[in-house]
ROSE-4610 file (N, C-alpha, C; in Angstrom, 1 decimal, always signed):
// ROSE-4610
residu = [X/X/X/X/X/X/X/X/X/X/X/X/X/X/X/X/X/X/X/X/X/X/X/X/X/X/X/X/X/X/X/X/X/X/X/X/X/X/X/X/X/X/X/X/X/X/X/X/X/X/X/X/X/X/X/X/X/X/X/X/X/X/X/X/X/X/X/X/X/X/X/X/X/X/X/X/X/X/X/X/X/X/X/X/X/X/X/X/X/X/X/X/X/X/X/X/X/X/X/X/X/X/X/X/X/X/X/X/X/X/X/X/X/X/X/X/X/X/X/X/X/X/X/X/X/X/X/X/X/X/X/X/X/X/X/X/X/X/X/X/X/X/X/X/X/X/X/X/X/X/X/X/X/X/X/X/X/X/X/X/X/X/X/X/X/X/X/X/X/X/X/X/X/X/X/X/X/X/X/X/X/X/X/X/X/X/X/X/X/X/X/X/X/X/X/X/X/X/X/X/X/X/X/X/X/X/X/X/X/X/X/X/X/X/X/X/X/X/X/X/X/X/X/X/X/X/X/X/X/X/X/X/X/X/X/X/X/X/X/X/X/X/X/X/X/X/X/X/X/X/X/X/X/X/X/X/X/X/X/X/X/X/X/X/X/X/X/X/X/X/X/X/X/X/X/X/X/X/X/X/X/X/X/X/X/X/X/X/X/X/X/X/X/X/X/X/X/X/X/X/X/X/X/X/X/X/X/X/X/X/X/X/X/X/X/X/X/X/X/X/X/X/X/X/X/X/X/X/X/X/X/X/X/X/X/X/X/X/X/X/X/X/X/X/X/X/X/X/X/X/X/X/X/X/X/X/X/X/X/X/X/X/X/X/X/X/X/X/X/X/X/X/X/X/X/X/X/X/X/X/X/X/X/X/X/X/X/X/X/X/X/X/X/X/X/X/X/X/X/X/X/X/X/X/X/X/X/X/X/X/X/X/X/X/X/X/X/X/X/X/X/X/X/X/X/X/X/X/X/X/X/X/X/X/X/X/X/X/X/X/X/X/X/X/X/X/X/X/X/X/X/X/X/X/X/X/X/X/X/X/X/X/X/X/X/X/X/X/X/X/X/X/X/X/X/X/X/X/X/X/X/X/X/X/X/X/X/X/X]
num = [1/1/1/2/2/2/3/3/3/4/4/4/5/5/5/6/6/6/7/7/7/8/8/8/9/9/9/10/10/10/11/11/11/12/12/12/13/13/13/14/14/14/15/15/15/16/16/16/17/17/17/18/18/18/19/19/19/20/20/20/21/21/21/22/22/22/23/23/23/24/24/24/25/25/25/26/26/26/27/27/27/28/28/28/29/29/29/30/30/30/31/31/31/32/32/32/33/33/33/34/34/34/35/35/35/36/36/36/37/37/37/38/38/38/39/39/39/40/40/40/41/41/41/42/42/42/43/43/43/44/44/44/45/45/45/46/46/46/47/47/47/48/48/48/49/49/49/50/50/50/51/51/51/52/52/52/53/53/53/54/54/54/55/55/55/56/56/56/57/57/57/58/58/58/59/59/59/60/60/60/61/61/61/62/62/62/63/63/63/64/64/64/65/65/65/66/66/66/67/67/67/68/68/68/69/69/69/70/70/70/71/71/71/72/72/72/73/73/73/74/74/74/75/75/75/76/76/76/77/77/77/78/78/78/79/79/79/80/80/80/81/81/81/82/82/82/83/83/83/84/84/84/85/85/85/86/86/86/87/87/87/88/88/88/89/89/89/90/90/90/91/91/91/92/92/92/93/93/93/94/94/94/95/95/95/96/96/96/97/97/97/98/98/98/99/99/99/100/100/100/101/101/101/102/102/102/103/103/103/104/104/104/105/105/105/106/106/106/107/107/107/108/108/108/109/109/109/110/110/110/111/111/111/112/112/112/113/113/113/114/114/114/115/115/115/116/116/116/117/117/117/118/118/118/119/119/119/120/120/120/121/121/121/122/122/122/123/123/123/124/124/124/125/125/125/126/126/126/127/127/127/128/128/128/129/129/129/130/130/130/131/131/131/132/132/132/133/133/133/134/134/134/135/135/135/136/136/136/137/137/137/138/138/138/139/139/139/140/140/140/141/141/141/142/142/142/143/143/143/144/144/144/145/145/145/146/146/146/147/147/147/148/148/148/149/149/149/150/150/150/151/151/151/152/152/152/153/153/153/154/154/154/155/155/155/156/156/156/157/157/157/158/158/158/159/159/159/160/160/160/161/161/161/162/162/162/163/163/163]
x = [+0.8/-0.2/+1.0/+1.5/+2.7/+3.5/+4.0/+4.5/+3.8/+2.5/+2.0/+1.4/+1.5/+1.7/+2.9/+4.1/+4.8/+5.3/+4.9/+5.1/+4.1/+2.9/+2.4/+2.9/+3.5/+4.1/+5.3/+5.6/+7.2/+6.8/+5.8/+5.4/+4.4/+3.9/+3.3/+4.4/+5.2/+6.3/+7.6/+7.5/+8.5/+7.7/+6.3/+5.6/+5.6/+6.0/+5.3/+6.4/+8.0/+9.1/+9.6/+8.9/+9.0/+8.5/+7.0/+6.2/+7.2/+8.0/+9.0/+10.4/+10.6/+11.5/+11.3/+10.0/+10.0/+9.7/+8.8/+8.9/+10.4/+11.3/+12.7/+13.2/+12.9/+13.6/+12.9/+11.8/+11.3/+11.8/+12.1/+12.8/+14.3/+15.1/+16.5/+16.3/+15.3/+15.2/+15.1/+13.9/+13.6/+15.4/+15.9/+17.1/+17.9/+18.3/+19.4/+18.9/+17.9/+17.2/+17.3/+17.2/+17.3/+18.8/+19.5/+21.1/+21.6/+21.5/+21.7/+21.0/+20.1/+19.4/+20.2/+21.0/+21.1/+22.6/+23.4/+24.5/+24.6/+23.7/+23.1/+21.2/+21.1/+19.7/+19.6/+17.7/+17.2/+16.2/+16.3/+15.5/+14.4/+13.2/+12.7/+11.7/+12.3/+12.1/+10.5/+10.7/+9.0/+7.8/+8.4/+6.7/+6.4/+5.5/+5.1/+5.1/+5.2/+4.7/+5.4/+6.3/+7.5/+7.7/+7.6/+8.6/+9.9/+10.7/+11.6/+11.7/+10.8/+10.4/+10.9/+9.3/+9.3/+10.3/+11.2/+12.5/+13.3/+13.3/+14.5/+14.0/+12.8/+12.0/+12.2/+12.4/+12.7/+14.1/+14.9/+16.0/+16.8/+16.0/+16.1/+15.8/+14.6/+13.7/+13.5/+14.0/+14.1/+12.8/+11.6/+10.4/+9.8/+9.1/+8.2/+7.1/+6.9/+6.2/+4.8/+3.9/+2.7/+1.8/+0.2/-0.1/-1.1/-0.7/-0.8/+0.2/+1.0/+2.3/+1.9/+1.0/+1.5/+2.0/+2.2/+2.8/+4.2/+4.5/+6.2/+7.1/+7.7/+8.9/+10.4/+11.5/+12.8/+13.7/+15.0/+16.2/+16.9/+18.0/+19.2/+20.5/+21.0/+22.6/+23.8/+23.7/+25.3/+27.5/+26.6/+28.1/+28.7/+30.4/+31.3/+31.2/+31.7/+32.3/+30.7/+30.1/+28.9/+27.3/+27.1/+26.2/+24.9/+23.7/+22.2/+21.1/+20.0/+19.0/+17.8/+17.0/+15.7/+14.3/+13.2/+12.2/+11.0/+9.7/+8.6/+7.5/+6.6/+5.2/+4.6/+3.1/+2.3/+2.0/+1.9/+1.6/+1.0/+0.7/+0.2/+1.3/+0.7/+1.7/+2.4/+1.8/+2.5/+3.4/+3.5/+4.6/+5.6/+5.2/+6.4/+7.1/+6.2/+6.7/+7.6/+7.4/+8.5/+9.6/+9.5/+10.8/+11.5/+10.8/+12.1/+12.6/+12.1/+12.7/+13.3/+13.1/+13.9/+15.5/+15.5/+16.6/+17.1/+16.6/+16.9/+17.3/+16.1/+16.0/+16.0/+16.3/+16.0/+15.3/+14.6/+14.5/+16.0/+15.5/+16.3/+17.4/+17.1/+18.1/+19.0/+20.0/+20.8/+21.3/+19.8/+19.4/+20.7/+20.7/+21.8/+21.0/+19.9/+19.5/+19.2/+20.7/+21.0/+21.1/+21.4/+21.6/+20.5/+19.4/+18.3/+18.2/+19.6/+19.4/+19.4/+19.3/+19.2/+17.8/+17.5/+16.9/+16.6/+15.1/+15.2/+14.3/+14.7/+13.2/+12.5/+11.8/+10.4/+9.1/+8.5/+6.9/+6.9/+7.7/+7.4/+8.6/+9.2/+10.2/+9.8/+8.9/+8.8/+10.0/+10.1/+11.9/+11.1/+10.2/+9.7/+8.6/+8.1/+7.4/+8.2/+9.3/+10.2/+10.6/+11.1/+12.1/+10.9/+9.8/+8.5/+8.8/+9.3/+8.7/+9.8/+10.1/+10.8/+11.0/+12.3/+13.1/+13.2/+13.2/+14.1/+15.3/+15.9/+17.6/+18.7/+19.5/+20.5/+22.1/+22.9/+24.3/+24.9/+25.9/+26.9/+28.2/+29.1/+30.2/+29.9/+30.0/+29.7/+28.3/+27.5/+26.2/+25.2/+24.1/+23.0/+21.5/+20.8/+19.6/+18.6/+18.1/+16.7/+15.2/+14.8/+12.9/+12.0/+11.6/+10.2/+8.8/+7.6/+6.6/+5.5/+5.3/+3.5/+2.5/+2.3/+1.0/-0.3/-0.3/-1.4/-1.9/-0.9/-0.8/-0.6/-0.1/+0.3/+1.2/+2.0/+3.6/+4.6/+5.6/+6.7/+8.1/+8.8/+10.1/+11.1/+12.3/+12.9/+14.4/+15.7/+16.8/+17.9/+18.9/+20.1/+21.3/+22.4/+23.6/+24.9/+25.6/+26.9/+27.6/+27.8/+28.9/+30.4]
y = [-1.3/-0.1/+1.3/+1.1/+2.6/+2.7/+1.5/+1.4/+2.6/+2.2/+3.0/+4.4/+4.6/+5.8/+6.8/+6.0/+6.9/+7.0/+6.1/+6.4/+7.3/+7.6/+8.4/+9.8/+10.0/+11.1/+11.9/+10.5/+10.7/+11.2/+10.6/+11.3/+12.4/+12.9/+14.0/+14.9/+14.7/+15.7/+16.2/+14.7/+14.6/+16.4/+15.5/+16.1/+17.8/+18.1/+19.5/+20.3/+19.5/+20.1/+20.2/+19.4/+19.4/+21.1/+20.9/+22.4/+23.7/+23.6/+24.6/+24.7/+23.7/+23.3/+24.6/+23.9/+24.4/+25.8/+26.2/+27.7/+28.4/+27.3/+27.8/+28.1/+27.0/+27.3/+28.4/+28.4/+29.8/+31.0/+31.0/+32.5/+32.6/+31.6/+31.1/+31.9/+30.6/+31.2/+32.9/+33.3/+34.6/+35.9/+34.8/+35.7/+36.0/+34.7/+34.8/+35.4/+35.5/+35.8/+37.8/+38.1/+39.4/+39.6/+38.9/+39.2/+39.2/+38.2/+38.5/+39.8/+40.2/+41.1/+42.3/+42.5/+43.7/+43.4/+42.6/+42.7/+42.6/+41.9/+41.6/+41.8/+43.3/+43.6/+43.1/+42.6/+42.1/+42.9/+42.6/+43.7/+42.8/+42.9/+42.2/+42.5/+42.6/+42.7/+42.3/+40.9/+40.0/+40.2/+40.7/+40.4/+42.4/+42.6/+44.0/+44.0/+45.1/+45.5/+44.5/+43.7/+42.8/+44.0/+42.9/+44.3/+44.6/+43.3/+43.8/+45.2/+45.2/+46.6/+47.8/+47.7/+48.5/+48.9/+48.0/+48.7/+49.3/+48.8/+49.3/+50.4/+51.0/+52.2/+53.5/+52.8/+53.6/+53.9/+52.5/+53.4/+54.6/+54.0/+55.1/+56.5/+56.5/+57.8/+59.0/+57.9/+58.2/+58.0/+57.7/+57.5/+56.1/+55.5/+54.5/+54.6/+53.6/+54.1/+54.3/+55.7/+56.1/+55.2/+55.1/+54.3/+54.4/+55.7/+55.6/+54.9/+54.5/+53.9/+52.3/+52.0/+50.4/+49.9/+49.0/+48.3/+48.7/+48.4/+49.3/+47.9/+48.0/+47.4/+47.8/+46.9/+47.4/+46.5/+47.4/+46.3/+47.0/+45.9/+46.8/+46.2/+46.1/+46.2/+46.1/+45.5/+46.0/+45.5/+44.4/+44.3/+45.4/+44.9/+45.8/+47.1/+48.3/+49.4/+50.8/+50.2/+51.2/+50.7/+50.7/+50.0/+51.2/+50.9/+51.3/+50.4/+51.5/+50.8/+51.4/+50.5/+50.8/+51.0/+51.8/+52.0/+52.1/+51.6/+51.8/+51.6/+52.8/+52.8/+53.7/+53.3/+54.8/+55.0/+55.9/+57.3/+58.4/+59.2/+60.8/+61.8/+62.9/+64.4/+64.3/+64.1/+64.5/+63.7/+62.7/+61.5/+61.9/+62.2/+62.8/+64.1/+65.1/+66.1/+65.8/+64.7/+64.6/+63.9/+63.1/+62.5/+63.5/+64.9/+65.5/+66.3/+66.4/+67.4/+66.7/+65.2/+64.7/+64.3/+64.4/+63.7/+65.1/+66.2/+67.6/+67.0/+67.0/+66.8/+68.3/+68.5/+69.8/+69.3/+70.5/+70.4/+69.9/+69.5/+69.0/+70.0/+71.7/+73.1/+72.7/+71.8/+71.5/+70.4/+70.2/+68.7/+67.5/+67.3/+66.4/+64.8/+64.4/+63.6/+62.4/+62.9/+61.9/+60.5/+60.0/+58.8/+57.9/+58.7/+57.6/+56.2/+55.5/+54.7/+53.5/+53.6/+52.2/+51.6/+50.2/+49.7/+48.5/+47.9/+47.0/+45.7/+44.6/+43.2/+43.5/+44.3/+43.7/+44.9/+45.1/+45.7/+47.0/+46.7/+48.1/+49.1/+48.9/+49.7/+50.2/+51.3/+51.7/+52.6/+52.3/+53.0/+53.9/+53.5/+54.4/+55.5/+54.8/+56.3/+57.2/+56.7/+57.3/+58.5/+58.0/+59.4/+60.2/+60.0/+61.2/+62.1/+61.8/+62.7/+63.4/+64.2/+65.6/+64.9/+64.7/+64.7/+65.5/+65.3/+66.1/+65.0/+65.8/+64.9/+65.9/+64.7/+65.7/+64.3/+65.5/+64.8/+65.3/+64.2/+64.8/+63.4/+64.5/+63.8/+62.1/+61.1/+59.9/+59.5/+60.3/+59.5/+60.8/+59.7/+60.7/+60.2/+61.0/+60.3/+60.8/+60.4/+60.9/+60.2/+61.1/+61.0/+61.5/+60.6/+60.8/+60.7/+61.0/+61.1/+61.4/+60.1/+60.2/+60.6/+61.9/+63.0/+61.7/+61.3/+60.7/+59.5/+58.6/+57.0/+57.2/+58.3/+58.5/+57.3/+57.4/+56.4/+57.3/+56.7/+57.4/+56.4/+56.5/+55.6/+56.9/+56.0/+56.3/+55.4/+56.2/+55.4/+56.4/+55.8/+56.4/+55.6/+56.2/+55.1/+56.0/+54.7/+55.1/+55.1/+56.0/+56.4/+56.5]
z = [-0.1/+0.3/-0.2/+1.1/+0.5/-0.7/-1.1/-2.4/-3.9/-3.9/-4.9/-4.4/-3.0/-3.0/-3.0/-2.4/-2.7/-4.5/-5.2/-6.3/-7.4/-6.7/-7.1/-6.5/-5.4/-5.1/-5.6/-6.0/-6.8/-8.2/-8.8/-10.5/-10.4/-9.0/-9.1/-8.9/-8.0/-7.8/-9.0/-9.7/-11.2/-12.0/-12.0/-13.0/-13.4/-11.4/-11.3/-11.4/-11.1/-11.3/-12.7/-13.8/-15.1/-15.9/-15.5/-15.3/-15.2/-14.2/-13.5/-14.4/-15.1/-15.8/-16.9/-17.6/-19.1/-19.3/-17.8/-17.5/-17.4/-16.5/-16.9/-18.5/-18.6/-20.3/-21.2/-21.0/-21.7/-21.5/-20.2/-19.6/-20.2/-20.0/-20.7/-21.7/-22.4/-24.2/-25.2/-24.0/-24.0/-23.4/-22.9/-22.1/-23.2/-23.5/-24.6/-25.9/-26.3/-28.0/-27.5/-25.8/-25.9/-25.8/-25.4/-25.2/-26.7/-27.6/-28.8/-29.6/-29.7/-30.2/-30.0/-28.7/-28.1/-28.8/-29.4/-30.1/-31.9/-31.7/-33.4/-34.1/-33.7/-33.6/-34.9/-34.6/-35.4/-36.5/-37.7/-38.6/-39.0/-39.0/-40.0/-41.0/-42.2/-43.3/-44.3/-43.4/-44.2/-43.4/-42.4/-41.2/-40.9/-40.9/-40.4/-38.9/-38.5/-37.1/-36.0/-36.5/-35.2/-34.0/-33.0/-31.9/-32.1/-32.7/-32.8/-33.5/-34.8/-35.6/-35.3/-33.9/-33.5/-32.0/-31.7/-31.2/-31.7/-33.6/-34.1/-34.0/-34.6/-34.7/-33.5/-31.9/-31.1/-31.3/-31.8/-31.4/-32.5/-33.5/-34.9/-34.9/-33.9/-33.9/-32.5/-32.1/-30.2/-29.5/-30.1/-29.3/-29.9/-29.1/-29.2/-30.5/-31.5/-32.4/-31.9/-31.9/-31.9/-32.5/-32.1/-32.8/-33.5/-34.5/-36.0/-36.7/-36.5/-36.7/-37.4/-38.7/-39.2/-40.3/-40.4/-41.8/-41.5/-40.5/-39.7/-40.7/-41.3/-41.7/-41.2/-41.6/-41.4/-42.1/-42.6/-43.1/-42.5/-42.5/-42.2/-43.3/-43.7/-44.6/-43.7/-42.9/-42.4/-42.8/-43.7/-44.4/-45.0/-44.7/-44.9/-44.1/-44.9/-44.6/-44.3/-45.3/-45.4/-45.4/-43.9/-43.7/-43.7/-44.3/-44.5/-43.8/-43.8/-43.0/-43.6/-43.7/-44.6/-43.5/-43.5/-42.5/-43.4/-43.8/-44.5/-43.0/-43.5/-42.3/-43.0/-42.7/-42.4/-41.7/-41.5/-40.6/-40.3/-39.1/-39.9/-39.8/-40.1/-40.6/-39.2/-37.9/-36.4/-36.1/-36.8/-36.2/-37.3/-38.5/-39.4/-39.3/-38.6/-38.3/-36.9/-36.0/-34.7/-35.3/-36.3/-36.8/-37.6/-37.5/-38.6/-37.9/-36.1/-35.0/-34.1/-34.0/-33.5/-33.6/-35.4/-36.0/-36.7/-36.6/-37.1/-38.6/-39.4/-40.7/-41.4/-42.2/-43.2/-44.5/-45.4/-46.7/-47.4/-48.6/-49.6/-50.6/-49.9/-50.5/-51.7/-51.1/-52.0/-52.7/-53.2/-54.2/-53.8/-52.5/-52.4/-52.3/-53.0/-53.0/-53.7/-54.9/-55.9/-55.3/-54.0/-53.8/-53.8/-54.4/-54.4/-55.4/-55.8/-56.5/-55.3/-54.3/-53.4/-53.8/-54.1/-54.0/-53.3/-52.7/-52.3/-52.9/-52.3/-53.6/-52.4/-51.9/-51.3/-51.3/-51.1/-52.3/-51.3/-49.9/-49.0/-49.4/-50.3/-50.4/-51.9/-52.0/-53.2/-54.2/-55.0/-54.9/-55.9/-57.3/-58.0/-57.2/-56.3/-55.7/-55.0/-54.2/-53.7/-54.6/-55.8/-56.6/-56.9/-57.1/-57.0/-55.7/-54.6/-53.2/-52.8/-52.7/-51.9/-50.6/-50.3/-48.9/-48.1/-46.5/-45.8/-45.2/-45.0/-44.6/-44.3/-43.8/-42.7/-42.8/-43.5/-43.9/-42.5/-42.1/-40.9/-41.0/-41.9/-41.8/-43.0/-42.5/-43.5/-43.2/-42.6/-42.0/-42.9/-43.9/-44.3/-44.0/-43.7/-43.4/-43.9/-44.8/-45.4/-44.9/-45.0/-44.8/-46.1/-46.6/-47.6/-46.5/-47.3/-46.8/-47.8/-48.2/-49.2/-48.8/-48.8/-48.0/-48.3/-50.1/-50.5/-49.4/-49.6/-48.9/-47.5/-46.6/-45.3/-45.3/-46.0/-45.8/-45.9/-45.0/-44.5/-45.3/-45.4/-46.0/-45.1/-44.4/-44.1/-44.5/-44.8/-45.2/-44.8/-43.8/-43.4/-43.7/-44.3/-44.4/-44.3/-44.0/-43.6/-44.9/-45.6/-46.5/-46.9]
């Protein structure tokens, strides 16, 4: 009689330990992902509105995406010495103005936006449409920031280059 009871208690203890271990495994996995992302940031170019892209938005623009920011896509090309970062998202005029203020962007009075030959194989980066828009920008040493706003579609495109 004691043996089945001890066996039952042992199995119950084992199962409850496994449940705690699986929770620990999840926490360890999330911590590992967070640590890797800190050293090798994730940009998700095939899926919009991900937590990683929202985090990258905050890092680049200085504030977390507001409720009007939708269809947020990001891409990074960090190979070599000339890194480039691309963002595309829908937003309202206030968000565009906030980005312009945060990054201290100016109108392209010197027509320095001739670097627009940068194309991506993603539908969210519409080079044909971008070429027709007037950018606001900032050039500081080797770093170039470009922001285009398509008012008709409430679409913003952002590109930063390390040339």
